[in-house]
Structure formats: structure tokens, C-alpha cells
C-alpha positions as CSV (number, residue, x, y, z in Angstrom):
1,M,3.7,7.5,-24.2
2,T,4.4,5.5,-21.1
3,L,1.4,4.5,-19.0
4,W,2.1,5.2,-15.3
5,I,0.4,3.0,-12.7
6,G,0.2,4.3,-9.2
7,L,0.8,1.4,-6.9
8,T,-0.5,1.7,-3.3
9,G,-1.8,-0.2,-0.3
10,G,-2.0,0.0,3.4
11,I,0.8,-1.1,5.8
12,G,1.2,-4.9,5.7
13,S,-0.7,-5.2,2.4
14,G,2.3,-6.6,0.5
15,K,2.8,-3.6,-1.7
16,S,6.5,-3.7,-1.6
17,Q,6.5,-7.4,-2.6
18,A,4.2,-6.5,-5.5
19,A,6.5,-3.8,-6.6
20,K,9.4,-6.2,-6.6
21,I,7.5,-8.7,-8.8
22,F,6.8,-5.9,-11.3
23,S,10.5,-5.0,-11.3
24,D,11.5,-8.6,-11.8
25,L,9.3,-8.5,-15.0
26,G,11.4,-5.6,-16.2
27,V,8.9,-2.9,-15.5
28,P,10.3,0.5,-14.6
29,H,9.7,1.1,-10.8
30,I,9.8,4.5,-9.2
31,D,9.8,4.2,-5.4
32,A,8.5,7.3,-3.6
33,D,9.8,6.0,-0.2
34,A,13.3,5.5,-1.6
35,L,13.2,9.1,-3.0
36,S,12.1,10.4,0.4
37,R,15.0,8.6,2.1
38,N,17.4,10.1,-0.3
39,L,16.1,13.5,0.3
40,T,16.6,13.0,4.1
41,A,19.8,11.1,4.0
42,D,23.0,12.6,5.4
43,N,23.5,15.9,3.6
44,G,20.1,15.5,1.9
45,I,18.6,18.5,0.3
46,A,15.5,18.4,2.6
47,L,17.5,18.6,5.8
48,P,17.9,22.4,6.1
49,A,14.1,22.9,5.9
50,I,13.5,20.2,8.4
51,R,16.0,21.8,10.8
52,R,14.3,25.2,10.4
53,L,11.0,23.5,11.3
54,F,11.9,21.3,14.2
55,G,15.4,22.3,15.4
56,D,18.4,20.3,16.5
57,K,16.3,17.8,18.5
58,V,15.6,15.8,15.4
59,F,19.2,15.6,14.3
60,H,22.1,13.4,15.4
61,T,24.7,15.9,14.0
62,Q,24.6,18.9,11.8
63,N,24.0,16.9,8.6
64,S,22.5,13.6,9.9
65,L,18.8,13.3,10.7
66,N,17.5,11.4,13.8
67,R,14.7,9.5,12.0
68,A,13.4,7.9,15.2
69,A,13.1,11.3,16.9
70,L,11.4,12.9,13.9
71,R,9.0,9.9,13.6
72,D,8.1,10.2,17.3
73,L,7.5,13.9,16.9
74,V,5.3,13.4,13.9
75,F,3.1,10.8,15.6
76,R,2.7,12.9,18.7
77,R,1.9,16.1,16.9
78,P,-0.4,16.0,13.8
79,Q,0.6,19.6,13.0
80,A,4.2,18.4,12.8
81,K,3.2,15.8,10.3
82,K,1.5,18.4,8.1
83,E,4.5,20.7,8.2
84,L,6.9,17.9,7.3
85,E,4.7,16.8,4.4
86,E,4.6,20.4,3.1
87,V,8.4,20.2,2.9
88,L,8.8,16.7,1.5
89,L,5.9,16.2,-0.8
90,P,6.8,18.8,-3.4
91,L,10.4,17.6,-3.4
92,I,9.3,13.9,-3.8
93,L,7.0,14.9,-6.6
94,N,9.7,16.7,-8.5
95,E,11.9,13.6,-8.1
96,I,9.1,11.4,-9.5
97,K,8.7,13.7,-12.5
98,S,12.4,13.6,-13.1
99,A,12.5,9.8,-12.8
100,K,9.6,9.4,-15.3
101,T,11.7,11.1,-18.0
102,R,14.2,8.3,-17.9
103,Y,11.7,5.8,-19.4
104,P,10.4,7.5,-22.5
105,N,10.0,4.2,-24.4
106,A,8.5,2.0,-21.7
107,A,5.1,0.6,-22.3
108,Y,4.2,1.2,-18.7
109,G,5.8,1.8,-15.4
110,I,5.0,1.6,-11.7
111,I,5.1,4.5,-9.3
112,D,5.1,3.1,-5.8
113,V,3.5,5.6,-3.4
114,P,2.2,4.5,0.1
115,L,0.2,7.7,0.5
116,L,-1.0,8.0,-3.1
117,I,-4.7,8.4,-2.2
118,E,-4.0,10.9,0.5
119,N,-2.2,13.3,-1.9
120,P,-4.0,14.7,-5.0
121,E,-0.6,15.9,-6.4
122,F,0.6,12.3,-6.6
123,L,-2.7,11.1,-8.1
124,A,-2.3,13.6,-10.9
125,A,1.1,12.1,-11.7
126,V,-0.3,8.6,-12.6
127,D,-2.8,7.3,-15.2
128,R,-4.3,4.5,-13.2
129,V,-4.4,3.4,-9.5
130,L,-3.6,-0.2,-8.5
131,V,-4.4,-1.1,-5.0
132,I,-3.0,-4.1,-3.2
133,D,-5.8,-5.1,-0.9
134,V,-6.0,-7.2,2.2
135,S,-8.2,-7.1,5.3
136,E,-7.3,-5.0,8.3
137,A,-6.8,-8.1,10.3
138,T,-4.3,-9.4,7.8
139,Q,-2.5,-6.0,7.9
140,I,-2.1,-6.2,11.7
141,L,-1.0,-9.8,11.7
142,R,1.7,-9.3,9.0
143,V,3.1,-6.1,10.6
144,Q,3.3,-7.9,14.0
145,Q,5.2,-10.8,12.4
146,R,7.5,-8.5,10.5
147,S,8.3,-5.8,13.0
148,G,7.0,-6.9,16.4
149,L,4.8,-3.8,16.9
150,N,1.8,-4.2,19.1
151,T,-1.8,-3.9,17.8
152,E,-2.2,-0.4,19.2
153,E,0.9,0.9,17.5
154,I,-0.1,-0.7,14.2
155,K,-3.6,0.8,14.3
156,R,-2.1,4.2,15.0
157,I,-0.1,3.9,11.8
158,M,-3.1,2.7,9.9
159,N,-5.1,5.7,11.1
160,T,-2.6,8.0,9.4
161,Q,-3.3,6.3,6.1
162,A,-6.4,6.3,3.9
163,S,-9.0,3.7,5.0
164,R,-9.4,0.5,3.0
165,K,-12.8,1.7,1.8
166,T,-11.3,4.9,0.5
167,R,-8.4,3.2,-1.3
168,L,-10.9,0.9,-3.0
169,L,-13.0,3.9,-4.1
170,Y,-10.0,5.4,-5.9
171,A,-8.8,2.1,-7.4
172,D,-8.9,1.4,-11.1
173,D,-7.4,-2.0,-10.5
174,V,-7.4,-4.2,-7.3
175,L,-5.2,-7.2,-6.5
176,E,-6.4,-9.2,-3.5
177,N,-3.3,-10.4,-1.6
178,E,-4.6,-12.7,1.1
179,G,-2.9,-15.8,-0.4
180,T,0.6,-17.0,-1.1
181,L,3.5,-15.2,-2.8
182,S,3.1,-17.6,-5.7
183,E,-0.6,-16.6,-6.1
184,L,0.4,-12.9,-6.0
185,T,3.0,-13.5,-8.6
186,Q,0.6,-15.2,-10.9
187,K,-1.9,-12.4,-10.5
188,I,0.7,-9.8,-11.3
189,Q,1.9,-11.7,-14.4
190,G,-1.7,-11.6,-15.7
191,L,-2.0,-7.9,-14.9
192,H,1.4,-7.3,-16.6
193,R,0.0,-8.8,-19.8
194,F,-3.1,-6.6,-19.4
195,Y,-1.1,-3.4,-19.0
196,L,1.1,-4.2,-22.0
197,G,-1.9,-4.9,-24.1
198,Y,-3.6,-1.5,-23.3
199,S,-0.6,0.7,-22.6
200,G,-1.4,2.9,-25.6
201,N,-4.6,4.1,-24.0
202,S,-4.9,4.9,-20.3
203,K,-8.6,5.6,-20.4
204,F,-10.2,2.2,-20.5
205,G,-12.2,-0.1,-18.3
206,T,-10.8,-3.3,-17.0
207,S,-11.7,-6.8,-16.0
208,L,-8.7,-8.2,-14.2
209,P,-7.3,-11.6,-15.1
């Protein structure tokens, strides 16, 4: 049976880079963000429900979502965020379950979910939780360098995510990512060997390499 690792981390933590390193090692990778984008792409199956909720103002055309307008609405109205999640999360979860069936013989796989801790349904779909961890100051600096957002905007995004403390409470495994890409790669290579060695039993303690 495949051991499924839930990979998560706050914005700017380097979670996507970590996922790529696992993929480069040949590990199956299920990306919840990519699944969500597919569901909300042009003619995506989530679009009718989104239109019923928020109307034409979050659409460019009949079958094309205005992501910027929807993102702004969700940030301004917490209730809108909740309503959107009620539509998308069950669909994403179904897609994850379907994707898992494509890897019946893999020793382990990665399920990359930014909001893993925030959603018990996703936690139930994984056997272990791996957190990519950095300080909040590092998160802010990296996001500023990457996207040019100001500190206030970044903190607003961070406030929609689980706190660092909460993520660490849920973590089975933690990779600190304050260093270089080479250092992160070496840590993941060690963790890869660890998961391969214990993939037959998801209920075990760990001392990371």
C-alpha cells in the first residue's frame, strides 16, 4: 500500500520547490493547487457553482473565470471565502482520491496541499504530514522578492493560513528551509531514503536525517 505524505508550508516557505525535488526523485506528486486550477479553468466543472454563488462579476465571459476579481472578493469578504471553499474542497478531494489510484505500486507519494492543516478532510487523505518550515520574516522576504507584494498584503495572506505554530503541532516530519537550494535538496534526499525504508508502515516515529 502506498504511503501518502501530506506536504504543506506557509506562503514563501519553499514548499513548491520541495515538491519539485521529490518529483525529480521519481516520487508521485499530486498537486492540489493544480487540481483546483483545472476545476476553475475555462469550462471547468466548478464554474457553474461559482457563478451561482457570485454572479457574472467574477467572470470574463460565460465560461472564463476572472481570477483576480474572485480573489479580491474572497479577501474582502470572509464569508465568500467560506462559500468558495464549500464548492471547491469536495471537488479537489475527489480529484486527489482519483489521482491516488494511479499509483498503486508506489512506495510513497506526495500530496502537495497548501491548506492541509486547515482542512480535516485533506488530513484524512494522508498518512503523514511533512511541513516545510521557515520563520515568518523569511516568508515575507521571499514573497516580496518573488512577487513584489508589500508587507501588509503578505501578512494578510499569511493570516488566511494556519499559523507556523499550528503547522508544527500537526507535523510528523519537519524540514527547515532557511538555507540554500542545495541544502534543501540534501535534506529531501535523506528524507526520501527514510520514507522508502518505512513505507510499509505509516505508524512509526521518526528522527529525520
